[in-house]
PyMOL CGO cylinders between C-alpha atoms (Angstrom):
from pymol import cmd
from pymol.cgo import CYLINDER

trace = [
    CYLINDER, -16.74, -13.46, -5.57, -13.19, -12.87, -4.98, 0.3, 1, 1, 1, 1, 1, 1,
    CYLINDER, -13.19, -12.87, -4.98, -10.87, -15.15, -2.60, 0.3, 1, 1, 1, 1, 1, 1,
    CYLINDER, -10.87, -15.15, -2.60, -8.09, -14.42, -0.46, 0.3, 1, 1, 1, 1, 1, 1,
    CYLINDER, -8.09, -14.42, -0.46, -4.77, -16.11, -0.32, 0.3, 1, 1, 1, 1, 1, 1,
    CYLINDER, -4.77, -16.11, -0.32, -1.89, -15.60, 2.12, 0.3, 1, 1, 1, 1, 1, 1,
    CYLINDER, -1.89, -15.60, 2.12, 1.92, -16.93, 1.84, 0.3, 1, 1, 1, 1, 1, 1,
    CYLINDER, 1.92, -16.93, 1.84, 3.85, -16.55, 4.88, 0.3, 1, 1, 1, 1, 1, 1,
    CYLINDER, 3.85, -16.55, 4.88, 7.59, -17.11, 4.65, 0.3, 1, 1, 1, 1, 1, 1,
    CYLINDER, 7.59, -17.11, 4.65, 10.98, -16.48, 6.52, 0.3, 1, 1, 1, 1, 1, 1,
    CYLINDER, 10.98, -16.48, 6.52, 12.68, -13.23, 5.09, 0.3, 1, 1, 1, 1, 1, 1,
    CYLINDER, 12.68, -13.23, 5.09, 11.33, -10.50, 2.56, 0.3, 1, 1, 1, 1, 1, 1,
    CYLINDER, 11.33, -10.50, 2.56, 13.45, -11.81, -0.31, 0.3, 1, 1, 1, 1, 1, 1,
    CYLINDER, 13.45, -11.81, -0.31, 11.66, -15.09, -0.25, 0.3, 1, 1, 1, 1, 1, 1,
    CYLINDER, 11.66, -15.09, -0.25, 8.30, -13.32, -0.16, 0.3, 1, 1, 1, 1, 1, 1,
    CYLINDER, 8.30, -13.32, -0.16, 9.27, -11.31, -2.92, 0.3, 1, 1, 1, 1, 1, 1,
    CYLINDER, 9.27, -11.31, -2.92, 10.02, -14.44, -4.75, 0.3, 1, 1, 1, 1, 1, 1,
    CYLINDER, 10.02, -14.44, -4.75, 6.80, -16.02, -3.81, 0.3, 1, 1, 1, 1, 1, 1,
    CYLINDER, 6.80, -16.02, -3.81, 4.80, -13.16, -5.19, 0.3, 1, 1, 1, 1, 1, 1,
    CYLINDER, 4.80, -13.16, -5.19, 6.56, -12.95, -8.34, 0.3, 1, 1, 1, 1, 1, 1,
    CYLINDER, 6.56, -12.95, -8.34, 5.96, -16.74, -8.99, 0.3, 1, 1, 1, 1, 1, 1,
    CYLINDER, 5.96, -16.74, -8.99, 2.33, -16.67, -7.84, 0.3, 1, 1, 1, 1, 1, 1,
    CYLINDER, 2.33, -16.67, -7.84, 1.59, -13.72, -10.03, 0.3, 1, 1, 1, 1, 1, 1,
    CYLINDER, 1.59, -13.72, -10.03, 3.02, -15.18, -13.07, 0.3, 1, 1, 1, 1, 1, 1,
    CYLINDER, 3.02, -15.18, -13.07, 1.39, -18.38, -12.39, 0.3, 1, 1, 1, 1, 1, 1,
    CYLINDER, 1.39, -18.38, -12.39, -2.28, -17.28, -12.34, 0.3, 1, 1, 1, 1, 1, 1,
    CYLINDER, -2.28, -17.28, -12.34, -4.33, -14.06, -12.63, 0.3, 1, 1, 1, 1, 1, 1,
    CYLINDER, -4.33, -14.06, -12.63, -3.93, -13.00, -8.97, 0.3, 1, 1, 1, 1, 1, 1,
    CYLINDER, -3.93, -13.00, -8.97, -3.46, -9.59, -7.54, 0.3, 1, 1, 1, 1, 1, 1,
    CYLINDER, -3.46, -9.59, -7.54, -1.23, -8.94, -4.70, 0.3, 1, 1, 1, 1, 1, 1,
    CYLINDER, -1.23, -8.94, -4.70, -2.95, -6.75, -2.29, 0.3, 1, 1, 1, 1, 1, 1,
    CYLINDER, -2.95, -6.75, -2.29, -0.27, -6.15, 0.20, 0.3, 1, 1, 1, 1, 1, 1,
    CYLINDER, -0.27, -6.15, 0.20, 2.05, -7.45, 2.70, 0.3, 1, 1, 1, 1, 1, 1,
    CYLINDER, 2.05, -7.45, 2.70, 2.97, -7.42, 6.37, 0.3, 1, 1, 1, 1, 1, 1,
    CYLINDER, 2.97, -7.42, 6.37, 6.07, -7.97, 8.48, 0.3, 1, 1, 1, 1, 1, 1,
    CYLINDER, 6.07, -7.97, 8.48, 5.01, -10.44, 11.15, 0.3, 1, 1, 1, 1, 1, 1,
    CYLINDER, 5.01, -10.44, 11.15, 8.06, -10.35, 13.12, 0.3, 1, 1, 1, 1, 1, 1,
    CYLINDER, 8.06, -10.35, 13.12, 11.01, -12.48, 13.93, 0.3, 1, 1, 1, 1, 1, 1,
    CYLINDER, 11.01, -12.48, 13.93, 11.72, -12.38, 10.02, 0.3, 1, 1, 1, 1, 1, 1,
    CYLINDER, 11.72, -12.38, 10.02, 8.34, -13.56, 8.97, 0.3, 1, 1, 1, 1, 1, 1,
    CYLINDER, 8.34, -13.56, 8.97, 6.54, -11.91, 5.97, 0.3, 1, 1, 1, 1, 1, 1,
    CYLINDER, 6.54, -11.91, 5.97, 2.93, -12.46, 4.99, 0.3, 1, 1, 1, 1, 1, 1,
    CYLINDER, 2.93, -12.46, 4.99, 1.89, -11.64, 1.60, 0.3, 1, 1, 1, 1, 1, 1,
    CYLINDER, 1.89, -11.64, 1.60, -1.65, -11.43, 0.44, 0.3, 1, 1, 1, 1, 1, 1,
    CYLINDER, -1.65, -11.43, 0.44, -3.60, -12.29, -3.04, 0.3, 1, 1, 1, 1, 1, 1,
    CYLINDER, -3.60, -12.29, -3.04, -6.87, -11.52, -4.29, 0.3, 1, 1, 1, 1, 1, 1,
    CYLINDER, -6.87, -11.52, -4.29, -8.56, -13.44, -7.10, 0.3, 1, 1, 1, 1, 1, 1,
    CYLINDER, -8.56, -13.44, -7.10, -10.59, -16.29, -8.21, 0.3, 1, 1, 1, 1, 1, 1,
    CYLINDER, -10.59, -16.29, -8.21, -10.42, -19.46, -6.11, 0.3, 1, 1, 1, 1, 1, 1,
    CYLINDER, -10.42, -19.46, -6.11, -8.85, -21.59, -8.65, 0.3, 1, 1, 1, 1, 1, 1,
    CYLINDER, -8.85, -21.59, -8.65, -6.20, -18.90, -9.65, 0.3, 1, 1, 1, 1, 1, 1,
    CYLINDER, -6.20, -18.90, -9.65, -5.55, -18.54, -5.88, 0.3, 1, 1, 1, 1, 1, 1,
    CYLINDER, -5.55, -18.54, -5.88, -4.97, -22.26, -5.48, 0.3, 1, 1, 1, 1, 1, 1,
    CYLINDER, -4.97, -22.26, -5.48, -2.43, -22.30, -8.37, 0.3, 1, 1, 1, 1, 1, 1,
    CYLINDER, -2.43, -22.30, -8.37, -0.81, -19.08, -7.25, 0.3, 1, 1, 1, 1, 1, 1,
    CYLINDER, -0.81, -19.08, -7.25, -0.28, -20.34, -3.49, 0.3, 1, 1, 1, 1, 1, 1,
    CYLINDER, -0.28, -20.34, -3.49, 1.06, -23.64, -4.78, 0.3, 1, 1, 1, 1, 1, 1,
    CYLINDER, 1.06, -23.64, -4.78, 3.38, -22.14, -7.10, 0.3, 1, 1, 1, 1, 1, 1,
    CYLINDER, 3.38, -22.14, -7.10, 4.56, -19.65, -4.65, 0.3, 1, 1, 1, 1, 1, 1,
    CYLINDER, 4.56, -19.65, -4.65, 5.17, -22.04, -1.99, 0.3, 1, 1, 1, 1, 1, 1,
    CYLINDER, 5.17, -22.04, -1.99, 7.16, -24.27, -4.26, 0.3, 1, 1, 1, 1, 1, 1,
    CYLINDER, 7.16, -24.27, -4.26, 9.42, -21.41, -5.41, 0.3, 1, 1, 1, 1, 1, 1,
    CYLINDER, 9.42, -21.41, -5.41, 10.73, -20.37, -2.03, 0.3, 1, 1, 1, 1, 1, 1,
    CYLINDER, 10.73, -20.37, -2.03, 12.31, -23.65, -1.58, 0.3, 1, 1, 1, 1, 1, 1,
    CYLINDER, 12.31, -23.65, -1.58, 13.12, -25.94, 1.45, 0.3, 1, 1, 1, 1, 1, 1,
    CYLINDER, 13.12, -25.94, 1.45, 15.46, -23.36, 2.99, 0.3, 1, 1, 1, 1, 1, 1,
    CYLINDER, 15.46, -23.36, 2.99, 12.65, -20.91, 3.95, 0.3, 1, 1, 1, 1, 1, 1,
    CYLINDER, 12.65, -20.91, 3.95, 9.78, -22.49, 6.00, 0.3, 1, 1, 1, 1, 1, 1,
    CYLINDER, 9.78, -22.49, 6.00, 6.36, -21.55, 4.21, 0.3, 1, 1, 1, 1, 1, 1,
    CYLINDER, 6.36, -21.55, 4.21, 2.72, -21.35, 5.49, 0.3, 1, 1, 1, 1, 1, 1,
    CYLINDER, 2.72, -21.35, 5.49, -0.19, -20.79, 3.31, 0.3, 1, 1, 1, 1, 1, 1,
    CYLINDER, -0.19, -20.79, 3.31, -3.77, -20.18, 3.62, 0.3, 1, 1, 1, 1, 1, 1,
    CYLINDER, -3.77, -20.18, 3.62, -6.71, -19.97, 1.13, 0.3, 1, 1, 1, 1, 1, 1,
    CYLINDER, -6.71, -19.97, 1.13, -10.19, -18.37, 1.99, 0.3, 1, 1, 1, 1, 1, 1,
    CYLINDER, -10.19, -18.37, 1.99, -12.66, -18.98, -0.47, 0.3, 1, 1, 1, 1, 1, 1,
    CYLINDER, -12.66, -18.98, -0.47, -15.46, -16.31, 0.69, 0.3, 1, 1, 1, 1, 1, 1,
    CYLINDER, -15.46, -16.31, 0.69, -13.69, -14.15, 3.18, 0.3, 1, 1, 1, 1, 1, 1,
    CYLINDER, -13.69, -14.15, 3.18, -16.04, -12.32, 5.49, 0.3, 1, 1, 1, 1, 1, 1,
    CYLINDER, -16.04, -12.32, 5.49, -16.14, -8.47, 4.96, 0.3, 1, 1, 1, 1, 1, 1,
    CYLINDER, -16.14, -8.47, 4.96, -14.77, -8.09, 8.44, 0.3, 1, 1, 1, 1, 1, 1,
    CYLINDER, -14.77, -8.09, 8.44, -11.47, -9.84, 7.59, 0.3, 1, 1, 1, 1, 1, 1,
    CYLINDER, -11.47, -9.84, 7.59, -11.14, -7.57, 4.38, 0.3, 1, 1, 1, 1, 1, 1,
    CYLINDER, -11.14, -7.57, 4.38, -11.70, -4.55, 6.60, 0.3, 1, 1, 1, 1, 1, 1,
    CYLINDER, -11.70, -4.55, 6.60, -8.88, -5.75, 8.99, 0.3, 1, 1, 1, 1, 1, 1,
    CYLINDER, -8.88, -5.75, 8.99, -6.52, -6.31, 6.07, 0.3, 1, 1, 1, 1, 1, 1,
    CYLINDER, -6.52, -6.31, 6.07, -7.03, -2.94, 5.02, 0.3, 1, 1, 1, 1, 1, 1,
    CYLINDER, -7.03, -2.94, 5.02, -4.07, -1.60, 7.24, 0.3, 1, 1, 1, 1, 1, 1,
    CYLINDER, -4.07, -1.60, 7.24, -1.55, -3.99, 5.42, 0.3, 1, 1, 1, 1, 1, 1,
    CYLINDER, -1.55, -3.99, 5.42, 1.25, -2.40, 3.61, 0.3, 1, 1, 1, 1, 1, 1,
    CYLINDER, 1.25, -2.40, 3.61, 1.33, -1.85, 0.07, 0.3, 1, 1, 1, 1, 1, 1,
    CYLINDER, 1.33, -1.85, 0.07, -2.47, -1.25, 0.00, 0.3, 1, 1, 1, 1, 1, 1,
    CYLINDER, -2.47, -1.25, 0.00, -3.97, 2.13, -1.02, 0.3, 1, 1, 1, 1, 1, 1,
    CYLINDER, -3.97, 2.13, -1.02, -5.94, 4.00, 1.53, 0.3, 1, 1, 1, 1, 1, 1,
    CYLINDER, -5.94, 4.00, 1.53, -9.61, 4.18, 1.32, 0.3, 1, 1, 1, 1, 1, 1,
    CYLINDER, -9.61, 4.18, 1.32, -9.57, 8.00, -0.02, 0.3, 1, 1, 1, 1, 1, 1,
    CYLINDER, -9.57, 8.00, -0.02, -7.14, 6.74, -2.72, 0.3, 1, 1, 1, 1, 1, 1,
    CYLINDER, -7.14, 6.74, -2.72, -9.37, 3.85, -3.76, 0.3, 1, 1, 1, 1, 1, 1,
    CYLINDER, -9.37, 3.85, -3.76, -12.61, 5.71, -4.16, 0.3, 1, 1, 1, 1, 1, 1,
    CYLINDER, -12.61, 5.71, -4.16, -12.40, 8.87, -5.84, 0.3, 1, 1, 1, 1, 1, 1,
    CYLINDER, -12.40, 8.87, -5.84, -15.87, 9.96, -4.88, 0.3, 1, 1, 1, 1, 1, 1,
    CYLINDER, -15.87, 9.96, -4.88, -14.96, 9.79, -1.28, 0.3, 1, 1, 1, 1, 1, 1,
    CYLINDER, -14.96, 9.79, -1.28, -11.81, 11.86, -1.86, 0.3, 1, 1, 1, 1, 1, 1,
    CYLINDER, -11.81, 11.86, -1.86, -14.18, 14.52, -3.85, 0.3, 1, 1, 1, 1, 1, 1,
    CYLINDER, -14.18, 14.52, -3.85, -16.24, 15.07, -0.72, 0.3, 1, 1, 1, 1, 1, 1,
    CYLINDER, -16.24, 15.07, -0.72, -13.47, 15.97, 1.47, 0.3, 1, 1, 1, 1, 1, 1,
    CYLINDER, -13.47, 15.97, 1.47, -11.53, 18.33, -0.77, 0.3, 1, 1, 1, 1, 1, 1,
    CYLINDER, -11.53, 18.33, -0.77, -11.21, 21.91, 0.22, 0.3, 1, 1, 1, 1, 1, 1,
    CYLINDER, -11.21, 21.91, 0.22, -10.63, 24.91, -2.07, 0.3, 1, 1, 1, 1, 1, 1,
    CYLINDER, -10.63, 24.91, -2.07, -7.70, 26.99, -0.85, 0.3, 1, 1, 1, 1, 1, 1,
    CYLINDER, -7.70, 26.99, -0.85, -8.34, 30.58, -0.18, 0.3, 1, 1, 1, 1, 1, 1,
    CYLINDER, -8.34, 30.58, -0.18, -6.06, 33.32, -1.23, 0.3, 1, 1, 1, 1, 1, 1,
    CYLINDER, -6.06, 33.32, -1.23, -5.46, 35.83, 1.52, 0.3, 1, 1, 1, 1, 1, 1,
    CYLINDER, -5.46, 35.83, 1.52, -3.90, 39.35, 0.82, 0.3, 1, 1, 1, 1, 1, 1,
    CYLINDER, -3.90, 39.35, 0.82, -1.93, 41.09, 3.61, 0.3, 1, 1, 1, 1, 1, 1,
    CYLINDER, -1.93, 41.09, 3.61, -1.68, 44.98, 3.46, 0.3, 1, 1, 1, 1, 1, 1,
    CYLINDER, -1.68, 44.98, 3.46, 1.76, 46.21, 3.59, 0.3, 1, 1, 1, 1, 1, 1,
    CYLINDER, 1.76, 46.21, 3.59, 2.28, 49.19, 5.63, 0.3, 1, 1, 1, 1, 1, 1,
    CYLINDER, 2.28, 49.19, 5.63, 4.54, 52.20, 4.15, 0.3, 1, 1, 1, 1, 1, 1,
    CYLINDER, 4.54, 52.20, 4.15, 7.30, 51.60, 6.59, 0.3, 1, 1, 1, 1, 1, 1,
    CYLINDER, 7.30, 51.60, 6.59, 7.65, 47.87, 5.68, 0.3, 1, 1, 1, 1, 1, 1,
    CYLINDER, 7.65, 47.87, 5.68, 7.40, 48.86, 2.11, 0.3, 1, 1, 1, 1, 1, 1,
    CYLINDER, 7.40, 48.86, 2.11, 10.52, 51.00, 2.52, 0.3, 1, 1, 1, 1, 1, 1,
    CYLINDER, 10.52, 51.00, 2.52, 12.65, 48.33, 4.29, 0.3, 1, 1, 1, 1, 1, 1,
    CYLINDER, 12.65, 48.33, 4.29, 11.78, 45.91, 1.65, 0.3, 1, 1, 1, 1, 1, 1,
    CYLINDER, 11.78, 45.91, 1.65, 12.85, 48.39, -1.17, 0.3, 1, 1, 1, 1, 1, 1,
    CYLINDER, 12.85, 48.39, -1.17, 16.24, 49.23, 0.61, 0.3, 1, 1, 1, 1, 1, 1,
    CYLINDER, 16.24, 49.23, 0.61, 16.77, 45.32, 1.21, 0.3, 1, 1, 1, 1, 1, 1,
    CYLINDER, 16.77, 45.32, 1.21, 16.44, 44.74, -2.53, 0.3, 1, 1, 1, 1, 1, 1,
    CYLINDER, 16.44, 44.74, -2.53, 19.05, 47.45, -3.40, 0.3, 1, 1, 1, 1, 1, 1,
    CYLINDER, 19.05, 47.45, -3.40, 21.48, 45.79, -0.85, 0.3, 1, 1, 1, 1, 1, 1,
    CYLINDER, 21.48, 45.79, -0.85, 21.26, 48.62, 1.72, 0.3, 1, 1, 1, 1, 1, 1,
    CYLINDER, 21.26, 48.62, 1.72, 20.94, 48.55, 5.58, 0.3, 1, 1, 1, 1, 1, 1,
    CYLINDER, 20.94, 48.55, 5.58, 17.38, 49.73, 6.62, 0.3, 1, 1, 1, 1, 1, 1,
]
cmd.load_cgo(trace, "trace")
């Protein structure tokens, strides 16, 4: 079962540093980010519980003292939490994640031929030659 990790930091650049360090330190996947407001940015990770703990510790250490950091680890998140986080930026939409769902919605385009009257045909021929109709 996958676990969820969150790092919240002051500033987008510090969040990028935290993501880089966390993903390099352990085998976790960054599943998205959210700009909370007042300069706070939360980044979300998914992976095994031990990898999440390692990644969160490393990501928090890299951002340094100048950027306040909060973190959270959830061992077995409730499915409702995952559904709520499906709106975060950087996460693919549900149609993009499941190709079967996208195939059900696909609609074939229809080609429609519009008949051209003789008067319209004469105008288009005149316009092609550069004459006024």
